[in-house]
N, C-alpha and C positions, 0 to 999 in steps of 0.2 A: 421565484422557484424555491420550493422547500429543499434544503440540502441536508443530507444525512451522511455521516461518516460510517464506514464499516472497516473494522480492524480485527486483528487477531495475531497471535504469535506464529512463528514459523511452524508449518505443519498442521495448523489448526483446520485447514480446509476452507479458508476464506474465499479463494477463487472459485471453488466448487459452489459454495453458498451464493456467491455473486451471480453465478450462472443460473441458479434457480430464481433469483430476483429478476434476472433478464427475461426469463420465461414468463414472468408476470407483467412484462412490458416496462420494467423499471430500468432506465439507462444507468450504466455504471461507468464512472470515470476511473480508469486504471492509472493511478498517479505514478507508479513505477515506470510503466510503458511511456506515458506522456512526458515524464521528466527526461527520459533517454532521447526523445525526439527533439527536445529543446536545445541540445548541444549543437544542432544544425541551424538554429536561428541566428542570423547575422549578429544581433546585439549580444547574444550569449556567447557565440563563438569568439567574438572580439575580446571579451573579458577573460575567457578561458585561456586564449593564446597570450594575452597580456601577462597573465600570472604564471603560466606553465611553459610558455614558449611554443613556437609553431609546430615543433615535433610532436606535440600532444595529439595532433591529427595526422593520419597517414597521408601519403601522396595523393591517394584517390579521394581525399576529403572526409573519410570516415574517422570517427574518434578512436584513438588508441586507448581502449578501455583498460587494458592491463597496465599501461603506463600511468594513467590517471589514478587507478586503484592503488598503485604503488606509492603515489604521491600523497593521497588523502589518508591512507591507512597508517602511514608513518609520521604524519604531521597533522595534528588536530587543527592548527590554524588554516592549513590548506583545505581541510574538510569544511571548516566554517566559511571559508571564502566561497567555495563551490556552492554551498547551500545559500549563501547570501545573494549569489547571482541567480540561482535556479528558482528558489521558492517564490519570490515576488512575481516572476514571469509565469510560473506554474499556477499560482493562485489567480492571477489575472486571466489566464487561459481557461481555468476551470469556471470562473464566473461567467465568461463569455459563452462557453460551451453549455453551461446549465441553463442559461436563458433561451437557448435554441431548442431545448428539449420540450416535448409535449407529453408530460406524465404528471402524476400527482406529486412526485418527488424524484430526486436523483440521489444516487449513492456515489460517494468519493471513497475509493478503495485504497487503503494504505496500511502497512504494517506498523507505522511509526506515528500514529495520531497523537498518542499521549507522550511518547518520547520527545517529539518535536513541539509539544504544547499547542497543537492545532485544534483541540476540541472546541474552543470558543468560536470557531468559524462556522459551526454546524448547530442545527436545531436539536440533534440527538446523535448519540454514538451507539452503534451495534458492535458488540464484541463476539467473535466466533471463537469457541473454546473446545478443547479436547484434552484428554488426559495426557500426561507427559509421555508415557510409553507409546501411545498412539501417534503423537506428534513426531517422536524420534523415528519410529518405524516408517512413517510416511516420507519423511525427508531422506532417510537412508535409501529407500526404494526409488524415490523420484530423482535424487541427485547422485546416486551411486557413491555414497560417501560413508565414512565410519561414524559410529556413535559419538566418538570423541569430537569429530569435526562438527557434528550437529550441535553438540552441547556448547561448543565454543561460539557458535552462531547464536544460540539461544541466550547466552550470557550477555549479548549486546542489546537485548530487548528487556523491557520491564518484565518482572514476573507476571504470569497470567493472572494470579490472584489479585494483583494491584489493578489490572485492567478491568477485571470483573467488578471490583468495588466501585469503579468510576463509570461503568456502563449504564446506559439508559435501557438497552435491550441486550439480551444474551441469547445466542444460538449455540446449543450443544451439538457438536458434530463428531460423534464417536464412530459411526459406521462409515464404511467406504463405499457401499453400494447404494442403490436407490432406497432410501430410508423414508418410510411414510411419516415417521415421527418427526424427522427433520423438515419435511415439507409442511407439516402441520405447524411447526414452530414458525416457519417463514411466513405462512399465510396469516398466522395470528399477528405477527409483528407488522406485516404489510397492511392489514386492515386497520390497525391502530394508527400507524403513521399516515396512511391515506386519509384518515378521518381527523387528524390533528388540526 
């Protein structure tokens, strides 16, 4: 199965673009969502409890996300540990999932393809881009937060310009509504990848 990564900085409209690919029949693996589900796999849960203690899970068995966030954001080693547990399982699950799909290719959606040096796993990388004011406005509206909070989150990602330099394909997503130019970009990219 041909695997393509799709990435973009916060507020770029990556999820919206993925929705348009889905309309073309292209399966999309949402790595953020899938990673969150992995905490409930026995082999992952065991290692997380071993490192952070049983209280990292609530009594009902759900993950205490705020407690875990407090651990990993204050300790780079803790973050590294969590990633070392999750990524091998996530990548294995993606490979299994991809083989079950019936499409010309599949998309792996992640904001951190380049930051985590995952690009070599894929045949190509699509970067979804938008101007900084557009990205800030979208996130403020979506998450009900301040510009300062958005900028602090943006600072944790590579600059958009660096991602664009490494992209195989670029989707410019400036408009928020049904944009014919956006659909044309996606159709063009889709036809190239499907014919690779």
